N, C-alpha and C positions, 0 to 999 in steps of 0.2 A: 248145766245149762248156763250159757253166757248171760251176764247182766248187761243191759243196754242202757245208755244214757237217755234221759228224757229231758226235753227242753220245755219249760212251763212258763206261760205268760203270767206275770205277777202284777202288772200295772202299767200306767202310762207315766212318762217323764213329767208331764204337765201337772200330775197329781202331787209331786214332791217340790218342795222349796229347798234351795241349798241349805245344808245344815239340819236336814230333817231325816227321820227314819220311820219305818213302819214294820210291824211283825206280819208275816205271811205264814200261814200254816199249810204245808205241803206234805202230803203222804205221811202223816203223823210226825212231822218234823217242823219245829218253828224256826223260821229264818228271819233275820233282821235284814231288810233292804235299806241301805243307807245312801243318802245323797250328801256328798261332802260339799263344802263351801265353794269348791271350784267347779261343781256341777257333775263330777264323776260319781258313778254308782258302784257299790260294792254289796256283796251278800255274804253274811256270816251266820253261823249257828247262833240262835238267840238265847244262848245260855253261857255264862262265864264258867270257867273251870271250877269255881266255888259254888255254883248252883243257882245263882241269880240270873234274871233275864237282863239283856243289855239294851234292848230297843228303847227304853226310856232314858238311857244314859245321855250325858252331855257329849256332843260331837265337837272335837277340837282338832284342827289340822287333819291328820290322817288317822285319828283314833276316836274311839268311843269309850267313855268311862262308865263302868258298871256302878250304878248308885248304891247297890246292896253291899258291895265289897271293895269299892274304891280302887278297882284295878282298871288299868288303861290297856285297851286292846287295839293293835294296829289293824285296821279293817282291810288293808291291802294284803297282809300276810297271815292274820289270825293270831299272831304271837302277842303275848302279854309283855308289856314294857316294864322296865325296872321299877320298883324292886320285886315285882311278882314274876313268877316263872310258870309257864304253861302256854297253851294255845287253844284256839277254838277253830273248828272247821270252816273253811271258806268255800264258796261255790262260784263257779264261772257265771258271769253275768254278761248279757248282750243287749244292746239297744239297736232296735231296728225300726225306722220310721216312727219314732216316738214311743214305741212299745218296749217294755222291759221284760226280759226273759232270763230265767235262772235255769241252769243245767244241773240235774241231779243224776248221779251214777249209782 
């Protein structure tokens, strides 16, 4: 049976300030929705490869730092930045009329 993508409303852009993030639980999956300082939005799995959550981490440029393991994750790609190795899952995000949608496959 084919798997279909589902687009889920997760909030409004006006509920975020640049440099903020929020955890959203979707279908038994915790996702960090992140608003960078330039106002762009990204969605990543809310778990670093070492097991900590990332949503409470410090946002800097295009990355978020896991406060539990001090690893920096590029929110655009999900890749951990040096010296750490690994990655977290990213999710497509769309903004339509001020509403934020994340697509899960």
